[in-house]
N, CA, C and O atoms as a GROMACS GRO file, in nm:
protein
  556
    1MET      N    1   0.084  -0.118   0.000
    1MET     CA    2   0.000   0.000   0.000
    1MET      C    3   0.089   0.124   0.000
    1MET      O    4   0.178   0.135   0.084
    2SER      N    5   0.066   0.216  -0.091
    2SER     CA    6   0.150   0.334  -0.099
    2SER      C    7   0.107   0.437   0.006
    2SER      O    8  -0.010   0.447   0.040
    3ASP      N    9   0.202   0.512   0.054
    3ASP     CA   10   0.178   0.615   0.154
    3ASP      C   11   0.162   0.748   0.082
    3ASP      O   12   0.257   0.796   0.020
    4HIS      N   13   0.043   0.809   0.089
    4HIS     CA   14   0.018   0.932   0.014
    4HIS      C   15   0.090   1.054   0.073
    4HIS      O   16   0.088   1.161   0.012
    5TYR      N   17   0.155   1.039   0.188
    5TYR     CA   18   0.228   1.152   0.247
    5TYR      C   19   0.367   1.169   0.187
    5TYR      O   20   0.418   1.281   0.178
    6THR      N   21   0.429   1.061   0.146
    6THR     CA   22   0.566   1.070   0.098
    6THR      C   23   0.571   1.119  -0.046
    6THR      O   24   0.483   1.090  -0.127
    7CYS      N   25   0.676   1.193  -0.076
    7CYS     CA   26   0.697   1.245  -0.211
    7CYS      C   27   0.741   1.129  -0.301
    7CYS      O   28   0.830   1.052  -0.265
    8LYS      N   29   0.679   1.117  -0.417
    8LYS     CA   30   0.716   1.010  -0.509
    8LYS      C   31   0.855   1.031  -0.569
    8LYS      O   32   0.921   0.936  -0.610
    9GLY      N   33   0.900   1.157  -0.574
    9GLY     CA   34   1.030   1.187  -0.633
    9GLY      C   35   1.147   1.159  -0.541
    9GLY      O   36   1.244   1.094  -0.580
   10CYS      N   37   1.138   1.208  -0.416
   10CYS     CA   38   1.255   1.195  -0.327
   10CYS      C   39   1.228   1.110  -0.203
   10CYS      O   40   1.320   1.078  -0.129
   11GLY      N   41   1.100   1.074  -0.180
   11GLY     CA   42   1.068   0.990  -0.066
   11GLY      C   43   1.058   1.064   0.066
   11GLY      O   44   1.043   1.001   0.171
   12ALA      N   45   1.067   1.196   0.065
   12ALA     CA   46   1.061   1.274   0.188
   12ALA      C   47   0.922   1.263   0.249
   12ALA      O   48   0.821   1.259   0.178
   13ASP      N   49   0.918   1.258   0.381
   13ASP     CA   50   0.792   1.248   0.453
   13ASP      C   51   0.776   1.369   0.544
   13ASP      O   52   0.845   1.378   0.646
   14PRO      N   53   0.686   1.462   0.510
   14PRO     CA   54   0.672   1.584   0.589
   14PRO      C   55   0.624   1.558   0.732
   14PRO      O   56   0.641   1.643   0.819
   15ARG      N   57   0.564   1.442   0.756
   15ARG     CA   58   0.520   1.411   0.893
   15ARG      C   59   0.640   1.398   0.986
   15ARG      O   60   0.628   1.418   1.107
   16TYR      N   61   0.756   1.366   0.930
   16TYR     CA   62   0.879   1.353   1.010
   16TYR      C   63   0.975   1.467   0.983
   16TYR      O   64   1.095   1.455   1.007
   17PHE      N   65   0.922   1.579   0.933
   17PHE     CA   66   0.999   1.701   0.907
   17PHE      C   67   1.112   1.679   0.809
   17PHE      O   68   1.217   1.743   0.818
   18GLU      N   69   1.091   1.590   0.715
   18GLU     CA   70   1.190   1.568   0.609
   18GLU      C   71   1.156   1.662   0.495
   18GLU      O   72   1.047   1.653   0.438
   19PRO      N   73   1.247   1.754   0.458
   19PRO     CA   74   1.216   1.849   0.350
   19PRO      C   75   1.218   1.782   0.214
   19PRO      O   76   1.308   1.703   0.184
   20CYS      N   77   1.121   1.814   0.133
   20CYS     CA   78   1.117   1.766  -0.005
   20CYS      C   79   1.205   1.859  -0.088
   20CYS      O   80   1.177   1.978  -0.098
   21THR      N   81   1.310   1.805  -0.146
   21THR     CA   82   1.403   1.888  -0.223
   21THR      C   83   1.382   1.876  -0.373
   21THR      O   84   1.442   1.951  -0.450
   22CYS      N   85   1.299   1.782  -0.416
   22CYS     CA   86   1.286   1.762  -0.561
   22CYS      C   87   1.187   1.858  -0.625
   22CYS      O   88   1.182   1.864  -0.748
   23HIS      N   89   1.109   1.931  -0.548
   23HIS     CA   90   1.010   2.021  -0.606
   23HIS      C   91   1.049   2.167  -0.602
   23HIS      O   92   0.976   2.251  -0.654
   24GLU      N   93   1.162   2.199  -0.542
   24GLU     CA   94   1.203   2.339  -0.542
   24GLU      C   95   1.305   2.361  -0.653
   24GLU      O   96   1.376   2.269  -0.693
   25LYS      N   97   1.312   2.484  -0.702
   25LYS     CA   98   1.405   2.517  -0.809
   25LYS      C   99   1.548   2.499  -0.760
   25LYS      O  100   1.575   2.517  -0.641
   26PRO      N  101   1.640   2.463  -0.849
   26PRO     CA  102   1.780   2.453  -0.808
   26PRO      C  103   1.832   2.588  -0.759
   26PRO      O  104   1.791   2.694  -0.807
   27LEU      N  105   1.921   2.583  -0.663
   27LEU     CA  106   1.987   2.703  -0.613
   27LEU      C  107   2.081   2.752  -0.723
   27LEU      O  108   2.171   2.680  -0.764
   28PHE      N  109   2.060   2.874  -0.770
   28PHE     CA  110   2.140   2.930  -0.880
   28PHE      C  111   2.255   3.010  -0.821
   28PHE      O  112   2.233   3.105  -0.747
   29ILE      N  113   2.379   2.971  -0.855
   29ILE     CA  114   2.498   3.038  -0.802
   29ILE      C  115   2.585   3.086  -0.919
   29ILE      O  116   2.662   3.008  -0.974
   30PRO      N  117   2.573   3.214  -0.955
   30PRO     CA  118   2.663   3.269  -1.058
   30PRO      C  119   2.799   3.295  -0.996
   30PRO      O  120   2.809   3.333  -0.880
   31MET      N  121   2.904   3.276  -1.073
   31MET     CA  122   3.038   3.299  -1.019
   31MET      C  123   3.137   3.344  -1.125
   31MET      O  124   3.116   3.326  -1.245
   32LYS      N  125   3.246   3.403  -1.076
   32LYS     CA  126   3.354   3.445  -1.164
   32LYS      C  127   3.421   3.323  -1.225
   32LYS      O  128   3.415   3.213  -1.170
   33ALA      N  129   3.484   3.342  -1.340
   33ALA     CA  130   3.545   3.232  -1.413
   33ALA      C  131   3.644   3.152  -1.328
   33ALA      O  132   3.643   3.029  -1.330
   34GLU      N  133   3.728   3.221  -1.254
   34GLU     CA  134   3.829   3.154  -1.171
   34GLU      C  135   3.767   3.048  -1.080
   34GLU      O  136   3.819   2.937  -1.069
   35TYR      N  137   3.657   3.082  -1.015
   35TYR     CA  138   3.594   2.989  -0.920
   35TYR      C  139   3.512   2.882  -0.991
   35TYR      O  140   3.504   2.768  -0.946
   36PHE      N  141   3.450   2.920  -1.103
   36PHE     CA  142   3.375   2.823  -1.183
   36PHE      C  143   3.467   2.710  -1.228
   36PHE      O  144   3.433   2.592  -1.216
   37TRP      N  145   3.585   2.746  -1.282
   37TRP     CA  146   3.677   2.644  -1.332
   37TRP      C  147   3.734   2.560  -1.218
   37TRP      O  148   3.767   2.443  -1.238
   38ASP      N  149   3.747   2.618  -1.098
   38ASP     CA  150   3.792   2.540  -0.983
   38ASP      C  151   3.688   2.433  -0.946
   38ASP      O  152   3.724   2.320  -0.914
   39PHE      N  153   3.560   2.468  -0.951
   39PHE     CA  154   3.455   2.368  -0.928
   39PHE      C  155   3.457   2.264  -1.040
   39PHE      O  156   3.442   2.145  -1.014
   40ASN      N  157   3.474   2.308  -1.162
   40ASN     CA  158   3.474   2.221  -1.278
   40ASN      C  159   3.582   2.113  -1.267
   40ASN      O  160   3.557   1.997  -1.299
   41ASP      N  161   3.702   2.151  -1.221
   41ASP     CA  162   3.810   2.052  -1.213
   41ASP      C  163   3.816   1.981  -1.078
   41ASP      O  164   3.902   1.896  -1.056
   42GLY      N  165   3.726   2.017  -0.986
   42GLY     CA  166   3.719   1.948  -0.857
   42GLY      C  167   3.809   2.003  -0.748
   42GLY      O  168   3.811   1.950  -0.637
   43SER      N  169   3.885   2.109  -0.778
   43SER     CA  170   3.975   2.164  -0.676
   43SER      C  171   3.902   2.252  -0.574
   43SER      O  172   3.957   2.286  -0.470
   44LYS      N  173   3.778   2.288  -0.604
   44LYS     CA  174   3.697   2.367  -0.511
   44LYS      C  175   3.568   2.290  -0.484
   44LYS      O  176   3.502   2.246  -0.578
   45THR      N  177   3.532   2.274  -0.356
   45THR     CA  178   3.410   2.202  -0.321
   45THR      C  179   3.320   2.283  -0.229
   45THR      O  180   3.210   2.239  -0.197
   46ASN      N  181   3.365   2.400  -0.186
   46ASN     CA  182   3.284   2.487  -0.100
   46ASN      C  183   3.270   2.624  -0.163
   46ASN      O  184   3.365   2.677  -0.221
   47GLU      N  185   3.152   2.680  -0.152
   47GLU     CA  186   3.129   2.817  -0.197
   47GLU      C  187   3.103   2.902  -0.073
   47GLU      O  188   3.032   2.860   0.018
   48TYR      N  189   3.160   3.022  -0.071
   48TYR     CA  190   3.148   3.112   0.042
   48TYR      C  191   3.070   3.236   0.000
   48TYR      O  192   3.107   3.303  -0.096
   49ARG      N  193   2.964   3.266   0.073
   49ARG     CA  194   2.882   3.385   0.048
   49ARG      C  195   2.850   3.450   0.181
   49ARG      O  196   2.858   3.386   0.286
   50LEU      N  197   2.812   3.577   0.176
   50LEU     CA  198   2.773   3.648   0.296
   50LEU      C  199   2.640   3.592   0.344
   50LEU      O  200   2.542   3.592   0.269
   51ASP      N  201   2.635   3.544   0.468
   51ASP     CA  202   2.513   3.487   0.524
   51ASP      C  203   2.404   3.593   0.529
   51ASP      O  204   2.428   3.704   0.577
   52GLY      N  205   2.286   3.561   0.482
   52GLY     CA  206   2.177   3.657   0.479
   52GLY      C  207   2.054   3.595   0.416
   52GLY      O  208   2.041   3.473   0.413
   53PRO      N  209   1.962   3.678   0.365
   53PRO     CA  210   1.836   3.626   0.311
   53PRO      C  211   1.853   3.532   0.190
   53PRO      O  212   1.772   3.443   0.171
   54ARG      N  213   1.956   3.552   0.111
   54ARG     CA  214   1.977   3.469  -0.009
   54ARG      C  215   2.058   3.344   0.021
   54ARG      O  216   2.036   3.239  -0.040
   55TRP      N  217   2.151   3.353   0.114
   55TRP     CA  218   2.242   3.243   0.145
   55TRP      C  219   2.232   3.211   0.294
   55TRP      O  220   2.296   3.276   0.377
   56ASN      N  221   2.150   3.111   0.327
   56ASN     CA  222   2.132   3.074   0.467
   56ASN      C  223   2.095   2.926   0.475
   56ASN      O  224   2.084   2.858   0.373
   57ALA      N  225   2.078   2.876   0.598
   57ALA     CA  226   2.051   2.734   0.617
   57ALA      C  227   1.921   2.689   0.551
   57ALA      O  228   1.909   2.573   0.511
   58HIS      N  229   1.825   2.778   0.539
   58HIS     CA  230   1.698   2.741   0.476
   58HIS      C  231   1.711   2.732   0.323
   58HIS      O  232   1.666   2.635   0.262
   59THR      N  233   1.772   2.832   0.262
   59THR     CA  234   1.784   2.834   0.115
   59THR      C  235   1.890   2.738   0.063
   59THR      O  236   1.885   2.695  -0.052
   60CYS      N  237   1.987   2.704   0.147
   60CYS     CA  238   2.098   2.617   0.106
   60CYS      C  239   2.092   2.484   0.180
   60CYS      O  240   2.195   2.434   0.227
   61SER      N  241   1.973   2.426   0.192
   61SER     CA  242   1.958   2.303   0.268
   61SER      C  243   2.025   2.186   0.198
   61SER      O  244   2.018   2.175   0.075
   62PRO      N  245   2.090   2.097   0.275
   62PRO     CA  246   2.154   1.979   0.215
   62PRO      C  247   2.054   1.898   0.133
   62PRO      O  248   1.940   1.875   0.174
   63GLY      N  249   2.101   1.855   0.016
   63GLY     CA  250   2.018   1.779  -0.075
   63GLY      C  251   1.958   1.863  -0.186
   63GLY      O  252   1.914   1.809  -0.287
   64ARG      N  253   1.956   1.995  -0.169
   64ARG     CA  254   1.896   2.081  -0.271
   64ARG      C  255   1.983   2.081  -0.397
   64ARG      O  256   2.106   2.084  -0.389
   65ALA      N  257   1.919   2.078  -0.511
   65ALA     CA  258   1.990   2.085  -0.639
   65ALA      C  259   2.054   2.222  -0.656
   65ALA      O  260   2.002   2.322  -0.607
   66VAL      N  261   2.169   2.224  -0.725
   66VAL     CA  262   2.246   2.347  -0.745
   66VAL      C  263   2.281   2.361  -0.892
   66VAL      O  264   2.312   2.263  -0.959
   67THR      N  265   2.276   2.484  -0.941
   67THR     CA  266   2.328   2.517  -1.074
   67THR      C  267   2.439   2.618  -1.054
   67THR      O  268   2.415   2.730  -1.009
   68LEU      N  269   2.562   2.580  -1.088
   68LEU     CA  270   2.676   2.672  -1.084
   68LEU      C  271   2.692   2.728  -1.224
   68LEU      O  272   2.702   2.654  -1.321
   69SER      N  273   2.695   2.860  -1.234
   69SER     CA  274   2.698   2.923  -1.365
   69SER      C  275   2.821   3.012  -1.381
   69SER      O  276   2.859   3.084  -1.289
   70LEU      N  277   2.882   3.004  -1.498
   70LEU     CA  278   2.992   3.095  -1.531
   70LEU      C  279   2.927   3.229  -1.562
   70LEU      O  280   2.878   3.251  -1.673
   71GLY      N  281   2.928   3.319  -1.465
   71GLY     CA  282   2.856   3.445  -1.477
   71GLY      C  283   2.707   3.418  -1.486
   71GLY      O  284   2.656   3.327  -1.421
   72TYR      N  285   2.637   3.499  -1.567
   72TYR     CA  286   2.493   3.481  -1.582
   72TYR      C  287   2.456   3.420  -1.717
   72TYR      O  288   2.339   3.411  -1.752
   73GLY      N  289   2.559   3.379  -1.793
   73GLY     CA  290   2.532   3.319  -1.923
   73GLY      C  291   2.471   3.181  -1.911
   73GLY      O  292   2.468   3.124  -1.802
   74LYS      N  293   2.422   3.128  -2.022
   74LYS     CA  294   2.357   2.997  -2.021
   74LYS      C  295   2.443   2.886  -2.080
   74LYS      O  296   2.404   2.770  -2.078
   75GLU      N  297   2.560   2.922  -2.132
   75GLU     CA  298   2.643   2.822  -2.200
   75GLU      C  299   2.717   2.730  -2.104
   75GLU      O  300   2.720   2.609  -2.124
   76LYS      N  301   2.776   2.786  -2.001
   76LYS     CA  302   2.860   2.708  -1.910
   76LYS      C  303   2.791   2.698  -1.773
   76LYS      O  304   2.791   2.792  -1.694
   77ARG      N  305   2.733   2.581  -1.749
   77ARG     CA  306   2.665   2.557  -1.623
   77ARG      C  307   2.696   2.415  -1.574
   77ARG      O  308   2.697   2.320  -1.652
   78LEU      N  309   2.721   2.404  -1.446
   78LEU     CA  310   2.745   2.276  -1.383
   78LEU      C  311   2.627   2.242  -1.293
   78LEU      O  312   2.566   2.331  -1.233
   79ARG      N  313   2.596   2.116  -1.283
   79ARG     CA  314   2.488   2.070  -1.195
   79ARG      C  315   2.550   2.005  -1.073
   79ARG      O  316   2.657   1.945  -1.080
   80GLY      N  317   2.481   2.017  -0.962
   80GLY     CA  318   2.529   1.956  -0.840
   80GLY      C  319   2.422   1.952  -0.734
   80GLY      O  320   2.304   1.974  -0.761
   81ARG      N  321   2.465   1.926  -0.612
   81ARG     CA  322   2.375   1.917  -0.498
   81ARG      C  323   2.445   1.973  -0.375
   81ARG      O  324   2.566   1.955  -0.358
   82VAL      N  325   2.370   2.040  -0.289
   82VAL     CA  326   2.427   2.091  -0.164
   82VAL      C  327   2.459   1.970  -0.076
   82VAL      O  328   2.370   1.891  -0.044
   83ARG      N  329   2.585   1.957  -0.038
   83ARG     CA  330   2.631   1.849   0.048
   83ARG      C  331   2.608   1.883   0.194
   83ARG      O  332   2.558   1.801   0.272
   84ASP      N  333   2.648   2.005   0.231
   84ASP     CA  334   2.630   2.050   0.369
   84ASP      C  335   2.633   2.202   0.374
   84ASP      O  336   2.672   2.268   0.277
   85PHE      N  337   2.593   2.256   0.487
   85PHE     CA  338   2.588   2.400   0.505
   85PHE      C  339   2.630   2.431   0.648
   85PHE      O  340   2.593   2.362   0.742
   86SER      N  341   2.710   2.538   0.662
   86SER     CA  342   2.744   2.586   0.795
   86SER      C  343   2.777   2.735   0.784
   86SER      O  344   2.799   2.787   0.676
   87THR      N  345   2.778   2.800   0.898
   87THR     CA  346   2.821   2.940   0.901
   87THR      C  347   2.953   2.947   0.976
   87THR      O  348   2.975   2.875   1.074
   88ILE      N  349   3.039   3.034   0.929
   88ILE     CA  350   3.170   3.053   0.992
   88ILE      C  351   3.196   3.203   1.002
   88ILE      O  352   3.126   3.284   0.940
   89SER      N  353   3.294   3.239   1.081
   89SER     CA  354   3.330   3.381   1.092
   89SER      C  355   3.425   3.416   0.978
   89SER      O  356   3.485   3.328   0.915
   90PHE      N  357   3.438   3.543   0.952
   90PHE     CA  358   3.528   3.591   0.847
   90PHE      C  359   3.670   3.537   0.870
   90PHE      O  360   3.737   3.500   0.774
   91TYR      N  361   3.714   3.534   0.995
   91TYR     CA  362   3.851   3.492   1.025
   91TYR      C  363   3.872   3.341   1.015
   91TYR      O  364   3.985   3.294   1.019
   92ASP      N  365   3.763   3.264   1.001
   92ASP     CA  366   3.775   3.120   0.980
   92ASP      C  367   3.786   3.085   0.832
   92ASP      O  368   3.808   2.969   0.797
   93LEU      N  369   3.770   3.184   0.744
   93LEU     CA  370   3.785   3.160   0.601
   93LEU      C  371   3.931   3.126   0.569
   93LEU      O  372   4.022   3.182   0.631
   94PRO      N  373   3.953   3.036   0.474
   94PRO     CA  374   4.091   3.016   0.426
   94PRO      C  375   4.145   3.148   0.372
   94PRO      O  376   4.069   3.230   0.320
   95THR      N  377   4.275   3.170   0.384
   95THR     CA  378   4.338   3.298   0.348
   95THR      C  379   4.300   3.344   0.207
   95THR      O  380   4.268   3.461   0.187
   96ARG      N  381   4.305   3.253   0.110
   96ARG     CA  382   4.273   3.290  -0.028
   96ARG      C  383   4.133   3.350  -0.038
   96ARG      O  384   4.112   3.449  -0.108
   97TRP      N  385   4.037   3.290   0.032
   97TRP     CA  386   3.898   3.336   0.025
   97TRP      C  387   3.877   3.462   0.109
   97TRP      O  388   3.789   3.542   0.080
   98ARG      N  389   3.958   3.478   0.212
   98ARG     CA  390   3.948   3.601   0.292
   98ARG      C  391   3.983   3.723   0.206
   98ARG      O  392   3.915   3.826   0.211
   99ARG      N  393   4.088   3.710   0.127
   99ARG     CA  394   4.128   3.819   0.035
   99ARG      C  395   4.017   3.846  -0.066
   99ARG      O  396   3.983   3.962  -0.092
  100ALA      N  397   3.962   3.740  -0.124
  100ALA     CA  398   3.855   3.755  -0.223
  100ALA      C  399   3.731   3.820  -0.160
  100ALA      O  400   3.665   3.902  -0.223
  101PHE      N  401   3.702   3.783  -0.037
  101PHE     CA  402   3.587   3.840   0.033
  101PHE      C  403   3.607   3.989   0.059
  101PHE      O  404   3.513   4.068   0.046
  102ARG      N  405   3.728   4.027   0.096
  102ARG     CA  406   3.757   4.170   0.118
  102ARG      C  407   3.736   4.249  -0.011
  102ARG      O  408   3.680   4.359  -0.007
  103LEU      N  409   3.780   4.195  -0.124
  103LEU     CA  410   3.761   4.263  -0.252
  103LEU      C  411   3.614   4.275  -0.288
  103LEU      O  412   3.570   4.379  -0.338
  104CYS      N  413   3.538   4.170  -0.263
  104CYS     CA  414   3.397   4.168  -0.302
  104CYS      C  415   3.308   4.247  -0.206
  104CYS      O  416   3.226   4.328  -0.250
  105TYR      N  417   3.325   4.224  -0.077
  105TYR     CA  418   3.234   4.283   0.022
  105TYR      C  419   3.294   4.397   0.104
  105TYR      O  420   3.222   4.463   0.178
  106GLY      N  421   3.424   4.420   0.091
  106GLY     CA  422   3.490   4.524   0.169
  106GLY      C  423   3.426   4.661   0.158
  106GLY      O  424   3.399   4.724   0.260
  107PRO      N  425   3.399   4.709   0.035
  107PRO     CA  426   3.337   4.841   0.023
  107PRO      C  427   3.199   4.849   0.089
  107PRO      O  428   3.161   4.953   0.143
  108LYS      N  429   3.125   4.739   0.086
  108LYS     CA  430   2.990   4.737   0.144
  108LYS      C  431   2.995   4.730   0.297
  108LYS      O  432   2.918   4.798   0.366
  109LEU      N  433   3.087   4.648   0.350
  109LEU     CA  434   3.090   4.626   0.495
  109LEU      C  435   3.190   4.714   0.569
  109LEU      O  436   3.176   4.736   0.689
  110GLY      N  437   3.289   4.763   0.496
  110GLY     CA  438   3.389   4.849   0.561
  110GLY      C  439   3.462   4.778   0.674
  110GLY      O  440   3.502   4.663   0.660
  111ARG      N  441   3.478   4.847   0.786
  111ARG     CA  442   3.553   4.791   0.899
  111ARG      C  443   3.479   4.677   0.969
  111ARG      O  444   3.540   4.602   1.044
  112SER      N  445   3.348   4.665   0.945
  112SER     CA  446   3.272   4.559   1.013
  112SER      C  447   3.286   4.423   0.946
  112SER      O  448   3.222   4.326   0.987
  113ILE      N  449   3.369   4.414   0.842
  113ILE     CA  450   3.384   4.286   0.771
  113ILE      C  451   3.434   4.175   0.864
  113ILE      O  452   3.401   4.058   0.844
  114GLY      N  453   3.512   4.210   0.965
  114GLY     CA  454   3.562   4.109   1.060
  114GLY      C  455   3.451   4.047   1.143
  114GLY      O  456   3.468   3.938   1.198
  115ARG      N  457   3.338   4.114   1.153
  115ARG     CA  458   3.225   4.061   1.230
  115ARG      C  459   3.124   3.990   1.140
  115ARG      O  460   3.020   3.944   1.188
  116ALA      N  461   3.152   3.980   1.013
  116ALA     CA  462   3.059   3.920   0.918
  116ALA      C  463   3.046   3.769   0.941
  116ALA      O  464   3.142   3.701   0.977
  117THR      N  465   2.925   3.719   0.920
  117THR     CA  466   2.900   3.575   0.924
  117THR      C  467   2.898   3.526   0.780
  117THR      O  468   2.827   3.580   0.696
  118ILE      N  469   2.975   3.422   0.754
  118ILE     CA  470   2.992   3.368   0.620
  118ILE      C  471   2.916   3.237   0.606
  118ILE      O  472   2.926   3.150   0.693
  119ALA      N  473   2.842   3.222   0.498
  119ALA     CA  474   2.776   3.096   0.466
  119ALA      C  475   2.875   3.009   0.390
  119ALA      O  476   2.926   3.049   0.285
  120ARG      N  477   2.902   2.890   0.443
  120ARG     CA  478   2.989   2.794   0.375
  120ARG      C  479   2.897   2.686   0.318
  120ARG      O  480   2.834   2.611   0.393
  121ILE      N  481   2.890   2.679   0.185
  121ILE     CA  482   2.801   2.587   0.117
  121ILE      C  483   2.885   2.477   0.053
  121ILE      O  484   2.957   2.503  -0.044
  122GLY      N  485   2.877   2.356   0.106
  122GLY     CA  486   2.948   2.242   0.050
  122GLY      C  487   2.870   2.189  -0.069
  122GLY      O  488   2.750   2.163  -0.057
  123ILE      N  489   2.936   2.174  -0.184
  123ILE     CA  490   2.866   2.135  -0.307
  123ILE      C  491   2.936   2.016  -0.372
  123ILE      O  492   3.058   2.016  -0.391
  124ASP      N  493   2.857   1.915  -0.406
  124ASP     CA  494   2.906   1.803  -0.487
  124ASP      C  495   2.860   1.826  -0.629
  124ASP      O  496   2.740   1.836  -0.656
  125VAL      N  497   2.956   1.835  -0.722
  125VAL     CA  498   2.925   1.858  -0.864
  125VAL      C  499   2.918   1.723  -0.933
  125VAL      O  500   3.001   1.636  -0.909
  126PHE      N  501   2.818   1.706  -1.020
  126PHE     CA  502   2.808   1.584  -1.100
  126PHE      C  503   2.763   1.620  -1.240
  126PHE      O  504   2.723   1.733  -1.267
  127GLY      N  505   2.772   1.524  -1.328
  127GLY     CA  506   2.732   1.549  -1.466
  127GLY      C  507   2.850   1.591  -1.552
  127GLY      O  508   2.965   1.583  -1.508
  128PRO      N  509   2.821   1.635  -1.674
  128PRO     CA  510   2.928   1.669  -1.768
  128PRO      C  511   3.012   1.788  -1.722
  128PRO      O  512   2.961   1.882  -1.661
  129ARG      N  513   3.141   1.780  -1.751
  129ARG     CA  514   3.234   1.888  -1.720
  129ARG      C  515   3.276   1.954  -1.850
  129ARG      O  516   3.249   1.903  -1.959
  130PHE      N  517   3.343   2.067  -1.837
  130PHE     CA  518   3.387   2.142  -1.954
  130PHE      C  519   3.539   2.142  -1.962
  130PHE      O  520   3.608   2.122  -1.862
  131ILE      N  521   3.591   2.165  -2.082
  131ILE     CA  522   3.735   2.181  -2.099
  131ILE      C  523   3.765   2.329  -2.074
  131ILE      O  524   3.707   2.417  -2.137
  132ASN      N  525   3.856   2.354  -1.983
  132ASN     CA  526   3.890   2.490  -1.946
  132ASN      C  527   3.977   2.552  -2.057
  132ASN      O  528   4.087   2.504  -2.082
  133PRO      N  529   3.929   2.658  -2.122
  133PRO     CA  530   4.008   2.719  -2.230
  133PRO      C  531   4.128   2.796  -2.177
  133PRO      O  532   4.215   2.835  -2.255
  134MET      N  533   4.134   2.819  -2.047
  134MET     CA  534   4.244   2.894  -1.988
  134MET      C  535   4.367   2.805  -1.965
  134MET      O  536   4.477   2.856  -1.946
  135VAL      N  537   4.348   2.674  -1.966
  135VAL     CA  538   4.456   2.579  -1.940
  135VAL      C  539   4.512   2.532  -2.074
  135VAL      O  540   4.438   2.485  -2.160
  136THR      N  541   4.643   2.543  -2.089
  136THR     CA  542   4.705   2.495  -2.213
  136THR      C  543   4.753   2.354  -2.194
  136THR      O  544   4.802   2.317  -2.087
  137SER      N  545   4.737   2.273  -2.298
  137SER     CA  546   4.777   2.135  -2.294
  137SER      C  547   4.927   2.124  -2.318
  137SER      O  548   4.983   2.198  -2.399
  138THR      N  549   4.994   2.030  -2.247
  138THR     CA  550   5.138   2.010  -2.266
  138THR      C  551   5.163   1.891  -2.357
  138THR      O  552   5.279   1.858  -2.383
  139ALA      N  553   5.059   1.828  -2.407
  139ALA     CA  554   5.076   1.710  -2.492
  139ALA      C  555   5.112   1.748  -2.633
  139ALA      O  556   5.130   1.661  -2.718
   0.00000   0.00000   0.00000
């Protein structure tokens, strides 16, 4: 006998507070080329954004589908899923990302950037990958 409460797509049961992730739109994450290619080749598995209404535990729930986009274009997009989510302080960011965060959010936050809460979104990328045109072949 089938249970009419469970989602046929993902099997989530709202009676047990299991979120259905198959019916919400994928989380769209546009990014600069440098970071897109790092996800593409697997050297980057976490995305860091300023914690707030767009990037938080509710919008970035584990299991949610993700679309990583090279800028806002439609040609280069990677598919994936949120693996995990946590918030960290600015000073817990790896040094490379701390510098990038200062460049991106420094003018907006000014001296309060050290008190900023950062959303760390763990992402597993799957599906087709692209050949990075920035990398030259040695063969």
